[in-house]
Each structure stands twice: as structure tokens, then as C-alpha cells.
Residue, then its C-alpha position, 0 to 999 in steps of 0.5 A: m851810739l845811742t840813736f833813739i828810743r823805738r818799740t820793738w816792732f819786728t817785722l818783716t816786708g814781703s819776701s825782705t829780710m831786713a825790717k825797713i825802717k827810716h833811719n834818723n840821719p846825723l846830718d840833720t841832727i848837726d844841721e839843728i844845732i848849727q841852726d840853732a846856733t846861728d838863729e841866736g846869732l852865733l855863727h854865720l856871721h859876717a865881718d863888715d870890716k873895710e880891712f883888718e889890721g889883726r887886733y879888732i873885728s867888726l860886727k854890725g857895725r861894732k868893734l870887737l877884740q879879736f880872739g877868734t882867729t887862728s893867725y897866732l903869729g899875725l904875719g897874715h896882716d905882714p906888710r911884706l906877705k901881702q906885698a909879695a902877693i901883690e907881686a906874684i899876681k902882677n907876674y903870674g895872673t890870678q890863677f895857673p889853672l893847670s894840677k901840678t902831676y903837669i906843671s907847677h908854676p914858676l913860684y911852687s919850686q922856691l916855695e917847695t925848697l924853702i919849707e924842706e929846708i925847714y924840716k929837712a926832709p921831703i915834702i908837699i904841698t897840698k891846696n888845704s888839709t883836708l884835701g891833702h888828707l884825701a890825697v895821702i891816707p889812700t895811697a899811704v894806708r895799703d890794702n893790708d894795712a889798719i888805721i886807728l883814729d884819736h877820738q879827736v883827731h881832726w875832722s878832715v882825718q877822718n873824713a878820709a879814712q873813711i874811704l879805706k873802709t871800701r877797701d876793707v881796711p881795718v879802721r877803729m877809734i879809741r878813745h882820746n889820748d887813751l894809751n891802753m886801749l891803743e895798745h890793745q887794739i895793736k895787739c888785736l890787729k898786729d897779727k892780721v894786718n902789715k903797717i897800723w896807723y894811729m892817726a892824731d893832732g898835734v895839738y888839739s884844735m878844741y882843748g889845745d892839748y897835745a898827744p902823747f908824744e913820748a909815750l907814742d915813741e915808747l909804743c913804736t919801739k915797743y910794736p915796729q909795725l906802728h906809723l904815727y900820722y900827724d894833723d899839726v896844723h895848729g902846731m906850726g908857726w909859733k911852737g918849733p925850730h922854725g915854726g916848724g910845729a909840735i913834732l917838729d919840736h919834739y922830734k928835731e928831725i922826724p923819723d920814717h915811720i912817721l907823717v905830718f900835715g902841716t899848714l901854709s895858712k893860720t900860723f904860716g900866714a898864708s895858704g896851703a898845706v903841706l905832707i912833710c914825709p920822709d920816707k923818699e919811697l912812699h913820698r914818690k907814690i904820693k907825689n905822682y898819684g894822690g886823687p885831689l893832688t892829680f885832679s885839682a888845681q894848685l895853689e893861685p901865685a899870690s897864696v904861694g907867694a905870700a907862702i915863700a914870704a911867710a918861709k923866708i920868715h920861718l927861716s930868719d931868728e925873727i920867729y923865734t922872737r915872734q914865738f918869744q911875743l906870743q908866749e908871753r901872751i900866752q903865759y899871761f893869760n894862763k896866769l889869770l886863768k889861775t886865779s879864777d873859778l873860771l873851767l878852763v879845761h886844759s892848762n898848756d903852753s898852747p894859745v888855744f883856751f877852751i872855757g867850759t860852759g856845759t850846755p849849749a844854753t850856757g854856752y849861747y849866754l856867755v858868747r852874746k854877752l861877752m860879744q856884748h861886752g866887745f869880745f869876739v870868741n869861737l863857740g865850741l859845739y858839737p859835732a866839735v865837741p859833746v853837747k854837754n860839753t859845749g864851752v867858749r874857745i877862745t884864741i891868744s895871737s901877737k895881735n893882742k895887747k896884755k890890756d885886751i887879754l885883761r879886760l876879756f879874763t875881767a869880763l868873763e869874771s863877771i859873766y861867767p857866774e852870771a852866765i851859770e846862774k842865768t842858765g840853772t846849772s852849777l859849777g859843779a856842775v859843767k865840773s861834772a859834764f867834762g870829767l873834772k869832778k866826780s858828780g853829785e846830787r845835783v840840787v834841784k831848786t824847785g821852786n813851787f813845784k814838789v818832786e816825788l820819784f817812786r821805784s815801782i807803780d804801786k806807789i802811785s794810783e791805778s785810777e791816777w795813773d790810767g787818766r794819765f796813760k790809759g789808750n797810749g801804748i801798752f803802758d796803761y797802768n796794768g801793762v806798767r806793772l807787767l813790766e815791771d814783774s818781767f822785767k827782774g830776777n832775771p840772769k843777764p843784765e840786759e834783761n833787769w831794768d830799774f823803774y824811776y816814776i817822776r811826778l812833780l805837783d804844784n800845790n799838791k796838784p799834779v802837774l807832770l807824769s813820766f816812768f823811765t827805765g834803766v837799762l843796757w843797749k847795745n849802741d847800734m840800735l838803731l843804726p844802719e843795718y851793716v853797721s850792726q852786721k860788723v858789731e854782732r861779728i864783734r859780739a861773737e866773740d865779746y858779748y857786751y861790745q858797744t853796749s851802754r847803760v842808759l836811762c830811758m824814757g818809757s822802755l823798750v818795749s812801749e811806744g808814745d807819749h810817756l810825757w802828761v803834762d798839765r795843760e795850763y803848765s806846757g810852757s812852763e820853763k820852770l817845770l822843764e828845768v827841774f824834770l830834767k834836773t830831777v832825770e839827771n839826777i837819776k841818771d847819775k845815780i845809776q851810772a848811766e851814760a846817756i838819757v833817751l827823752r823821747d815821743f815829742d811832736h815836732d811842735s812841742n813847747f818843750e822842743a828849743l828848750i830841751k836843746k838848751s839844755g845839753y840834748i841833741p835832737m833827733e827824728m824817731p822812726d816813722s811809726c804807723i796808725h790805723k784809725l778804724h774809719w770802716e765798717k766791719d765788712d767794708f775795709k776795701s772803702i778806704l784804700s786807694k785803686r792802687n792797695r785795693r788790688h794789692l789786698k787782692n793779690d798779696i792777702l786775700k789770695y793766700q787767705d785760703l791756705i792757711k788759717i789765722k786763730h784768736a787765742e786768749v792765751l798759748t798752751p806752753i808748747d806753743l808760747e815756747q814756739a812763739y818765743k822762738l818764732y820772735q827770735q828768729v824775726k829779731d835775729q834777722n832784723l838787724a835795723l831793729n838791733t836789741f837784746y832778746y826779751p827774756y822769756k820771764f816776759f813772754e810768761t807773763l804776758n801769756t797770762n794778763k787778760n789784756w793781752e791776746f795772741l793770732v797763731v797761724y799753724h801749718p796747713a800740713n802740720v797743725d801742731e807746729l806754729i809757724g805766725v804769731m802776732f802778740n796784741y795788747r787791749n788798752g781802753n779803746t787802742y789795740i796794738p799789736a806788739l810784737v811779731g814772730l814767723n817762721y820764715r821758711f813760710n812766710q813768702e809761700f803764705a804771706l805770713y807777715r801781710q796776712l798776720l797785719f791784715a787779720t790784725l786790723k780786722a781782729a781790733k775792728t771787731g772788738g770795737f777798739e778806735k784805733v790800732e798802734l803799729g808801731f815802728s818799720a814795714n810803714f810801707e806795708k802798712q801804708k798800702l793797709g790804710a795807715e798813717l804816719n806819726h812823726k815823733l822826736a827824741f832827744i839824747q844826752m851822752d857823756d861823750n861821743y865817742k862811741m857813736e863816733a866809733l861805730q861809724a869809724l867800723 
């Protein structure tokens, strides 16, 4: 979704038709978040038990009550399963390294017979559910079908579905359990495809809630094209006839239009996974060829032996006794939770409980304290849940005694409010983060700080503002005043911005100053071009598809350090807390879906604190700065031998073909042409995909004394403008903020390269100290001596849905 902000620096590199942008890699973001939790001592832990019995787990010599297992019935410690695994190893060895397509080891047929008896349907055993989805989905879904993913369906299903995009199979995503969205997508697809596969979990792994089975059945009746694909690995064993899971519990017999994946691990107690496929012809095709099914090794004899023992238990009446005993524990914990203020995100009869904490900082504190009090629980964090929906995932198993559950509950009641208070949040704010309460104004405990909030730059003196921001981007006092005048009173919502200026004082001394804009963004703004190409095709019919209201530090036109903090306070946690709470109140007031904080150095004192407050860190595209450390007529001296050749062959060679002129003001006709050239570049460069700036912005900057223009006319037609650079003068800094090009002549005259070189010369002639060249086409700029500038942004979103829906396209 909303990756990060940038100054709009639309450029063309050589004859390329796309801006060259370094996009943020989502895996880097995930890595950083996971590493933070690891550094907190909460992930990548190693148990140090000599043996397991299920009730306890040991960490660093401390015995903790186990509330994080998915072995809900405790069968993984059953002596019958252990003995069966031992016998299988004795008889058949530790492995059977052959593809099942050739031959299965002797225990397989017995296991398959037993599992089929549970489901009364054809089944296929797979190594695990992740490999199973990779095997089944590409075979089950044909080229003329479509896929609709529930937002919270397990990652392994989403990952397998992405393979189908290479075959041009439509892949869509809906909000979690949103049946109106699902029906809308069905209506959009039903005349274009054969089958429509909706993929969901039977029981969801984070919150423990269910798919809406009855409502989905109604949709299947209404739309016969609709087929259902369920991952029910968290529903098996503890629920359903013979432990067949939540899906079997609902249907009693799986219909032909439904595929179900269950597990032989977790509650089942062994290892592996199982596909239930009532359609015999489809079952035959999948068994014959299904990627990992064909080319991967089969389950080890020990796993199959243990699974056979587990299947026999499931087929006996013992399974119902075990289900009842577990359900007693689940209901006991539910009963306790109802008497407290603990925020249980979803109440049901599953063994999965999620206590919401909101920010990662609160989640870290709570999990760490629970460990200190003798409990092992799981931290639920991004990307499994949105970053502001962090929480504690607690699972109940038959190994937990009621007194253990009571002890955990008592500890939670004591530590939960402490965690909220110590991390500067509130129960109301946490409820609001999970949509369980309408967000109201946050009470900001300001301490010694005074917060001032203004809607116009007029409320701040020019000397104070420029004392902090002069020479920084296009947002000195004059620049921000121009933005305010340009982005109001326009006909389209994306052309009208809300401005907010935040000043914090300590004993009447300003210690923090910043500004934000509330604006409509395209969610794919900085995603790869191929994503924006797909989205723009949809926008041809639905203009505001995948757009969001965002509260952004700075603006969509500016780049630079938009946050000034007095050096004395650069590490103040309280100052940052007050600032962020103020920003979040603005966000709630304007009903924005996300906050973007941007242009931070990698070693910023605030980085760790911002992340713990519920923000995702993301790399901004590298920007370029050219420091004019060369004599007026000796530009070549700063270049390498290779770059001198570039200057000679790719720029100077073309200088005599055109003339680049300087203009303080454009004529009305030239301004209209310049705007069209800007639109040409914007249309061609989806790597930076925004709405058009309004024409009013260009009219306003054309009359502003700080703006000037470098213009190029066609040599054969002096009235035809074919290139323009819009340059801003801010103190000792020169900023080429926008460019417009006629692509038909770019290669012939090397337009972009010539304008870039002319900009550097104009800045040197004007006595400026540096040129802020912005994002994109960095290779071109580096060849002329520019230096890369690495910056971070931080994003807080209401949820991940829009981002993940874009990735699913």
C-alpha cells in the first residue's frame, strides 16, 4: 500500500520510458521488524529442555508454563504415537527418499485408508501444508478460472496463489470475512471466467475466528461458479466428527465444490498435511502431477507411523473425550476474560486467543513481563497482523491445567494495564486500533511541553520558520505559503490539501517544529511499474480505485528534513511521544487511513522509538545532492575519466542542436505547453505514480519570485516548447523540482541530460552551494557528480488490506 513519500521528480533516463527508482523491498521491512523483536528477546529463542511433556517449556534455565503450542490436544506427547514412530524407524529406517509418484513406502497406504475413513472422501497426503498448497492450487485452478483471497487467509495459500499470476489468472483480495466485497468481486468476474475460487481459513491462526460458513454456502447456491478452498489446519483434531476439523463439523460431508487442507501435525500430533478432494477426477489429476508432490521426497517413516497411531485415536471415541476436556479449558478461560478489561479481539470456542496491545512497544512489554512471571506466549506482530494491531497470541491445550489458566489470567490482569501505562498508551486507544471503539481525541499527557497546532503558515513568523528550514527543499516560508495558495479551492479532492503546523515548546522555548498535509494518495505510488499499470487499467473505470487519505509529513511536492528538533531534545522520548500523539489526533480528526513520517537519517535518535510506537520503517528512494565544489569553467575536474566521456559524448555533443534559455516568468502560452509536458512525463513514469498537480499550482509558481525556468524550444519551430525545468531558489540551495519533456525529441536532442547539465551550470552561476536533485534517474545524476542520500520513512496504517490487495494483483 502506502510505501513512502517522495518529492515528485519525474525524469527520463536516456531513451527509457520509465523513471529509474529504487523501490523499497518489503522483505527488508519485515526483516527489520522481526530483528527488533529478536533483539527484545522475544523471537528466535531456543528451548533448553532435556525432554518435553507439554505443560512446560524451558528458556535459559527457567521453567515456563506453555501457552504457545498448537498441539491443542497434546497428542504429540502421547506414548502410542512415540512408540509407533520408533517402530517405523526400526522397520523402515529414518527416510524413504523416493517421490511418491514412483512408489510409497509400506505404511502410506494404511495411513491413507484411515484418513479417508475420517473424511469419507478421497485424500492426498503431503509433506506439509505449505508444499501442499504449492502442489494443489496450480493444478486445481485452471487458466480460465479466478482466485479471490481472504485478507487473512494463511500466507502459504497466498504465496501459492501468486504462481497463477504468471498464467494471467486473475487474483483478487477482499477484506477479512467481508461478504459484500466477495459478492462484488464475484459479480465482476463471473462473466469473464469459469470457476471462481474463494480461498479462506476454516479457523484463522491469529484471532481464532471462523470463516462465515453458512453465508458462503448461500453465495455458492446463488453463484454456482463459486468454489471454496479452505485451509483448516487450525481447526483439525479439536473440532468436528473424528477430529476432522471445523469444515467437516459444518458440512458433515465435504461437497464436490470444496477443497480442504488439513494437517497431520499441530493437533493431530504427527507431521504432514492432507488434502480432502471429493471431486474424484480432480483428485486423480492432482495425484498424477502436483509440483512438490511429484518432485519432493515423501514423509519419513517415523512421521507416517505416528500419524497412523494418531488416526486410530481420531477414529475412536477417545477423540470426543479429548475434545470435551479441551473445550472445558477454553470455556474456563473465556469465562475469566469476560470478567476483566483485557482486550480479547475475538471471542469464540477455538483454542486461539488474541489479546490486543496496539503498538509493538506495549506487546514487547507484556510478553517480556509474562515470561518473567513464568509464562510462554506468542507475540503477534507484523506482517502476521497490521503493525498497530500487535498483540499477544495465547493458545490453550489439554496440557494446561485450570490452575495454570487461572495463574495466567491473574498475571495478565496485573501486567496488562501496567504495560499500557508504561508504554504511554491507553485502553481506549488500543480498542480504537482494533476497531472495537470509535476513535476519539487521544488525551496527550504533555508534561512540561506545550503543544501548538496551526492551520496556516501565517500563524508562524517568517524569521522563526526560515531559521529552521531555510535552504532545505522547497518548503521555506515562501515555498509553504505558495503550496497553501495552490492546493485549495480546486475542483478535484486530490488537488486540495489540509495543512497542519505543529510547534512544541518547553518553558515557552520552541523545541520542535514540523508541518503535515492531509492529502489523497494513490496507494501504488511507489510500487513497481507493472503494479501501477494494472491498477491504472482499473482506474480507467473506477477513478479513485486504491486511493487513501494520508496524513503526510511535508507534502507531495517537497523533499528534505521536515522535522526540526532542538539539539538538546534530540533523544527525548517524552518529546517524541507528545509529538506522535498530536499527529495521531490530527489523523483521526481528518479520518486519514495512514500516517507517513519521512526523510529521517538511518541513525536518527528517534528511529527505535518510532518503530515501537506502531510505525513500519521503509527505505525511501535514494535522492541525489550535487555539491557545487568546482570552479565555474572547470566542471570536468570533478568527474572520473568514464564520466568525462559521458559528458562529451552524451551531452556536449548535442549542445549545438538546441538552445536552453533562462526565464523568470513563462508566457501564458508557454505555461500551458509546460504543463502538458509535465503531464507527458508523469504519464510515462508510473514508478512514481501520483495524481496530476492542479494547473493552479503552475500558475502560482509562475508568478513567484523564487521560481525560475530553463526552457527548450524546437530548433525548427521557436513557438514549440519541447522541454522545461522548474527550478526553486531557497537560500543557498537550488532545487529542480519538476521537469517536462516532449518524448518525441528526447533522444534526438538528449533533452533530459541537457536540462540536467544546464541546471547545474545555472546553480553555479547563481552562486548556490548545492543542488537538490531529488529521486529517480540516480545513475544519470551520479555521472555528473551527484552524491546519493539515503533516508528512511515510517508508516502507520489502519490495516494492511490495501497494501496486500495490491500485491495480490
